[in-house]
C-alpha positions in Angstrom: 0.1 -0.1 0.0 1.3 3.5 -0.6 0.1 6.9 -0.1 0.1 9.0 -2.7 0.3 13.2 -1.9 0.5 15.8 -4.6 0.6 19.5 -4.9 -1.9 20.9 -8.0 -2.8 24.2 -9.2 -6.5 24.9 -8.3 -7.5 25.7 -11.5 -6.0 21.9 -12.4 -8.3 19.8 -10.1 -11.7 19.5 -11.8 -9.5 17.7 -15.4 -7.3 15.1 -12.2 -10.8 14.1 -10.4 -11.8 13.6 -14.5 -9.1 11.8 -15.6 -8.7 9.8 -12.3 -12.3 9.0 -12.7 -11.6 7.5 -15.8 -8.7 5.7 -14.6 -10.9 3.8 -11.4 -10.1 6.4 -9.5 -12.4 7.8 -6.2 -11.5 7.8 -3.0 -9.2 10.7 -2.2 -9.1 13.8 0.1 -8.3 17.5 -1.1 -7.3 19.8 1.0 -6.8 24.0 0.4 -2.5 25.2 0.8 -0.1 27.0 0.4 3.4 26.9 -1.0 5.8 28.2 -3.0 8.6 26.8 -5.7 10.2 27.3 -8.0 7.8 29.8 -9.1 8.4 32.0 -6.2 5.7 34.1 -5.6 5.5 37.6 -6.8 4.9 41.6 -5.6 2.2 43.6 -6.2 1.2 47.1 -5.6 -1.6 47.6 -2.9 -2.4 51.1 -2.5 0.5 52.6 -3.1 3.2 49.9 -0.6 4.9 47.3 -2.4 3.4 43.4 -0.9 5.5 40.2 -1.5 3.5 37.1 -1.8 5.5 34.4 -1.3 2.7 31.9 -0.5 1.0 31.0 -3.5 -2.8 28.6 -3.4 -2.8 24.8 -3.9 -4.8 21.5 -3.7 -3.8 18.9 -1.6 -4.8 15.2 -2.6 -4.0 12.4 -1.0 -5.2 9.0 -2.1 -4.0 5.3 -0.1 -4.0 3.1 -3.1 -3.0 -0.4 -3.3 0.3 -1.4 -5.1 -1.2 -1.9 -8.4 -2.6 1.0 -9.1 0.6 3.0 -7.7 0.8 3.3 -11.4 -2.0 3.9 -12.6 -3.2 6.7 -10.1 0.3 8.2 -10.6 -0.2 9.2 -14.5 -3.6 9.9 -14.0 -2.3 13.1 -11.7 -0.6 13.9 -14.5 -2.8 13.7 -17.8 -5.1 16.0 -15.7 -2.6 18.6 -13.8 0.4 18.3 -16.6 -0.1 22.3 -18.0 3.6 22.9 -18.7 4.0 25.6 -17.2 6.4 26.1 -13.9 4.0 25.4 -10.3 1.9 22.0 -12.4 2.9 21.1 -9.3 4.4 17.5 -7.0 3.9 14.4 -6.5 5.1 12.3 -3.5 4.8 8.2 -2.9 5.5 7.0 0.3 4.7 3.5 1.4 1.7 3.4 4.1 2.5 1.3 6.7 -1.4 -0.1 7.7 -5.3 0.7 7.0 -8.1 0.9 8.3 -11.7 1.5 8.0 -13.8 2.7 10.7 -17.2 1.4 9.6 -16.5 -2.9 9.0 -12.9 -3.4 11.1 -11.4 -3.9 7.4 -7.9 -4.0 7.4 -4.9 -3.5 4.8 -5.3 -3.8 1.5 -9.0 -4.5 2.0 -10.1 -0.8 3.9 -8.4 0.7 0.7 -11.3 -0.9 -1.7 
């Protein structure tokens, strides 16, 4: 089991969800996040003062998958999120030690589905 965490542009969320649905991946957690990478933010003038905006809006997706679905899920996220511009996002894959479905008490691969 793996935990896939992806940071993407907020406007690409619908495209990523559609791409994941086409790959039969439906279970995910979505959170609004702030961050910066190579973009480094931007400067703007507000009431005559220069304001540095270092943290940009991002969306964080968390998806727990069985080992057979890792490549399928990653490919679907890339298909939906890629624009070819700086700031498309990042994907992190970490081992998932255990998963437990609260309703039934199932553990491991059965809990992920």
